[in-house]
ZAMARGU-4260 file (C-alpha; in steps of 0.2 Angstrom, whole numbers, plus 5000, padded with zeros to 4 digits):
<rodrens>
0) 5416/5079/4467 | 5424/5095/4462 | 5442/5097/4465 | 5441/5115/4471 | 5454/5127/4477
5) 5449/5122/4495 | 5451/5104/4491 | 5468/5107/4484 | 5473/5118/4499 | 5467/5104/4511
10) 5476/5091/4502 | 5492/5101/4504 | 5489/5103/4523 | 5485/5085/4525 | 5501/5080/4516
15) 5511/5091/4528 | 5502/5089/4544 | 5498/5071/4543 | 5515/5066/4536 | 5507/5058/4520
20) 5521/5056/4508 | 5520/5065/4491 | 5519/5048/4482 | 5503/5045/4491 | 5495/5062/4487
25) 5479/5053/4481 | 5476/5047/4499 | 5477/5066/4505 | 5466/5071/4490 | 5452/5058/4494
30) 5452/5064/4512 | 5451/5082/4507 | 5437/5079/4495 | 5427/5069/4508 | 5430/5083/4521
35) 5427/5098/4510 | 5411/5091/4503 | 5404/5085/4519 | 5404/5066/4515 | 5398/5056/4529
40) 5410/5041/4527 | 5426/5038/4519 | 5428/5019/4516 | 5446/5013/4513 | 5457/4998/4516
45) 5472/5011/4518 | 5475/5009/4537 | 5493/5017/4535 | 5487/5034/4529 | 5468/5035/4532
50) 5459/5022/4543 | 5472/5024/4557 | 5468/5030/4575 | 5482/5042/4576 | 5479/5050/4559
55) 5460/5052/4563 | 5465/5060/4579 | 5476/5073/4571 | 5463/5075/4556 | 5449/5080/4568
60) 5460/5093/4576 | 5465/5100/4559 | 5448/5100/4552 | 5441/5108/4568 | 5454/5122/4566
65) 5448/5125/4548 | 5430/5123/4552 | 5427/5109/4540 | 5418/5092/4542 | 5428/5076/4547
70) 5421/5061/4539 | 5420/5044/4548 | 5434/5034/4541 | 5433/5016/4541 | 5437/4999/4532
75) 5423/4991/4523 | 5422/4978/4536 | 5419/4991/4550 | 5405/4999/4540 | 5396/4983/4537
80) 5396/4981/4556 | 5386/4997/4559
</rodrens>
């Protein structure tokens, strides 16, 4: 996936608004790529910064305000139950 200006912008927004630490910028970047490129699922074991109910709630609000897609974020185990 392309790391466009929009992906970079959303990465910065996620770091700020989701309180993702700078050292975990890749988490925010994965989220931005999935959101900007309309990926259906973001599968992760990262329950601290990504697969977390409070984070997802905030993410939906952020993405709605920027009119971009919010992927379903889940662990591999959750995906296999679908």
